[in-house]
C-alpha positions in Angstrom: 0.0 0.0 0.0 1.3 3.5 -0.9 2.0 5.7 2.1 1.4 9.3 1.2 3.3 12.2 2.7 1.4 14.8 4.6 3.3 18.0 4.0 0.9 20.4 5.8 2.8 22.5 8.3 6.2 21.7 6.8 8.7 24.2 5.3 10.6 23.9 2.1 13.1 26.8 1.7 11.0 30.0 1.9 7.7 28.1 1.5 5.4 27.0 4.3 2.7 24.5 3.4 -0.8 25.5 4.6 -3.2 22.9 3.3 -4.0 20.4 0.6 -5.4 22.0 -2.6 -6.4 19.1 -4.8 -4.4 17.1 -7.3 -2.5 17.7 -10.5 -3.6 16.0 -13.7 -0.9 13.4 -13.0 -2.6 12.8 -9.6 0.1 14.4 -7.5 -1.2 16.1 -4.4 -1.1 19.9 -4.6 -0.7 22.2 -1.6 -1.6 25.8 -0.9 1.6 27.4 0.3 2.7 30.8 1.6 6.1 32.2 0.7 8.1 34.3 3.1 7.6 37.2 0.7 3.8 36.9 1.5 2.6 35.4 -1.8 0.3 32.4 -1.8 0.8 29.7 -4.4 -0.4 26.2 -5.1 2.6 23.9 -5.5 2.6 20.1 -6.2 4.0 17.9 -3.4 6.3 16.4 -6.0 8.0 19.7 -6.7 8.4 20.4 -2.9 9.8 17.0 -2.1 12.3 16.8 -5.0 13.8 20.2 -4.0 12.9 22.0 -7.2 10.7 24.6 -5.4 12.0 26.8 -2.6 9.9 29.9 -3.1 6.8 31.1 -4.9 9.0 32.2 -7.8 10.1 35.4 -6.2 13.7 34.1 -5.9 15.9 34.0 -8.9 19.3 32.3 -9.4 22.1 34.5 -10.5 25.2 33.3 -12.3 27.3 34.3 -9.3 27.8 31.0 -7.4 24.1 30.1 -7.5 23.4 32.8 -4.9 19.7 33.6 -4.8 18.4 37.2 -5.0 15.1 38.8 -4.7 14.7 41.3 -7.6 11.0 42.0 -7.6 10.1 43.9 -4.4 11.7 47.0 -3.0 10.6 46.3 0.6 12.3 42.9 0.5 15.6 44.7 -0.2 14.9 47.0 2.8 14.3 43.9 5.0 17.5 42.2 3.7 19.6 45.3 4.2 18.3 45.7 7.8 19.1 42.1 8.6 22.5 42.2 6.9 23.5 45.2 8.9 22.8 43.3 12.1 24.2 40.0 11.1 27.1 40.0 8.5 30.4 40.7 10.3 32.0 41.2 7.0 29.6 44.0 6.1 30.9 47.6 5.9 28.3 48.9 8.4 28.4 46.0 10.9 30.3 48.0 13.4 27.6 50.6 13.5 24.8 48.1 14.0 25.5 44.6 15.4 28.9 45.7 16.6 27.0 48.1 18.9 24.5 45.5 19.9 21.7 46.5 17.5 19.5 43.5 16.6 16.4 42.7 14.5 13.6 41.4 16.7 12.6 37.7 16.4 9.3 38.5 14.8 10.9 40.3 11.9 13.0 37.3 11.0 9.9 36.3 9.1 9.6 38.6 6.1 5.8 38.3 5.9 5.5 39.7 9.5 7.9 42.6 8.6 5.9 43.2 5.4 2.6 43.3 7.3 4.0 45.8 9.8 5.5 47.9 7.1 2.3 48.4 5.1 0.3 49.0 8.3 2.7 51.6 9.5 3.2 53.9 6.5 5.4 52.1 4.0 4.7 53.5 0.5 6.1 51.3 -2.3 5.5 54.1 -4.7 7.3 56.8 -2.7 10.2 58.5 -4.6 13.7 57.3 -4.0 14.9 58.2 -0.5 11.5 59.3 0.7 10.4 56.2 2.5 13.3 54.7 4.5 13.2 52.6 7.7 14.4 54.6 10.7 15.0 53.5 14.3 13.4 56.1 16.6 15.9 55.3 19.4 19.2 55.0 17.4 20.6 52.7 20.2 17.5 50.5 20.1 16.7 47.4 18.0 14.8 47.1 14.8 11.4 46.2 16.2 7.8 47.5 15.7 7.8 49.9 18.6 11.1 51.5 17.6 10.8 51.9 13.8 9.1 54.2 11.4 9.2 55.3 7.8 10.7 58.6 7.1 12.6 60.5 4.4 16.4 60.1 4.2 16.7 63.8 5.1 14.7 63.2 8.3 16.6 60.1 9.0 20.0 61.9 8.7 19.0 64.0 11.7 18.6 60.9 13.9 22.2 59.6 14.2 24.2 57.9 16.9 26.7 60.2 18.5 30.1 58.7 19.3 31.2 59.3 22.9 
């Protein structure tokens, strides 16, 4: 007897499986999934299990060592920049962020949660360049909902950490 995999609740790369969503014409089970970018997509269990699907399609492979990049959403780049400043020791701004103890809250390690907060708190995807940037209200505080806002780069430049 064939034992079928129940993939509901499991993760495959950036995709979380929510529920079954019927079958393909080849009789493979399909699942409704949500990607970390917030998009929902129906994906066959076969594609999830064989490793061919890691996102909703928002990730693209570059020719530079197979590194995946997100090229479609400006907010995603903001999120990645925020996380990189607080994580990558080799980054040029590490000493100003993680090197000073600045962290990204646990909730915002999930892009969909950050995206939800951003749109509920004034993020404007159509704002002109440098007119909608993420700013920490307390420059010594972490990146978290109660300490962040969307401001222009000019306004942000007035909110800087002063070296002692």
